[in-house]
N, C-alpha and C positions, 0 to 999 in steps of 0.2 A: 782436700779441704771440704768440709761439709758446711752447707748454709741451710737456712730454714725458709720454706715457702710461706708466703703470706697471701691472704685473700685480697684481691684487688677488683672490686666490682664482682662480676660473674666469673672472673679469671683468677689465676694464681700468679703472684709476682715473685721474682727472684732477684736478690741483690747480688751484684757481681763485685767481689772485693777489689779494692783499688789496685793492689799489686797485680792481680790477674788481668784487669782491664788495661793497665799500663803496659803489660807485656805485648799486647796485640794492638795497642793504640786506640782503645775505645775511650770516648769521652761522653759526658752528659749530652743527650740528644742524638747520639750516633745511632744509625740504623744497623740492625743485625739480621741475619737469616737464622731461622730456627726450624729444625726438622727432627722427626723421629726416625731412628734407625734401629729396628728391633726394639730392645728394651732400654735404649739409650736416647737421650736428648742431646742433639748436637747444635751448638750455638756458634756461629762464625760471623766475622765482620762482613758486612755487605760490600759487594764490589761497587765502585763508584758508577753512577749513571751519567753519561755524557750527553750533552745537547749538541746536535750537529752545528748549530750556529756558533757555539763556544769553540768547537774543534776547528772551525774554518776561519776564525778571527785572524786577520792578517794574510790570508791566502789570496793571492792575486794571480792572474794569468801569467805574469812575468815570473812569479815565484815558482809556479808549477812548471814553466818551461825549463828553469834551471834544475828542477828536481829530477828530471829524466833525460838521459842521453840516448836518443834513438839513432845516432849516427848522422852523417851529413844529409841535408835535405836534397832530394832529387825529385824531379817531376813537379806535380801540382800540390804536394802536401805541405808546402811552405806555410808556416804559422806566423801571422803578423801580430 
């Protein structure tokens, strides 16, 4: 499929057709990665950026204790 570039300030803009965007889940406002590989321009969906606080929501010492089985406790490594 061919599309036409348009001037956008000092840059060039490209419209991505709806069916192409839909195939990889792009929506308005989505961020993409763009890079040049030889004479090709590669546009790919950005990987999500995670915030550590978001990833650790709901994590408690008790939940972590259940996540790992280190075997029976012996000696002074007992975790309270």
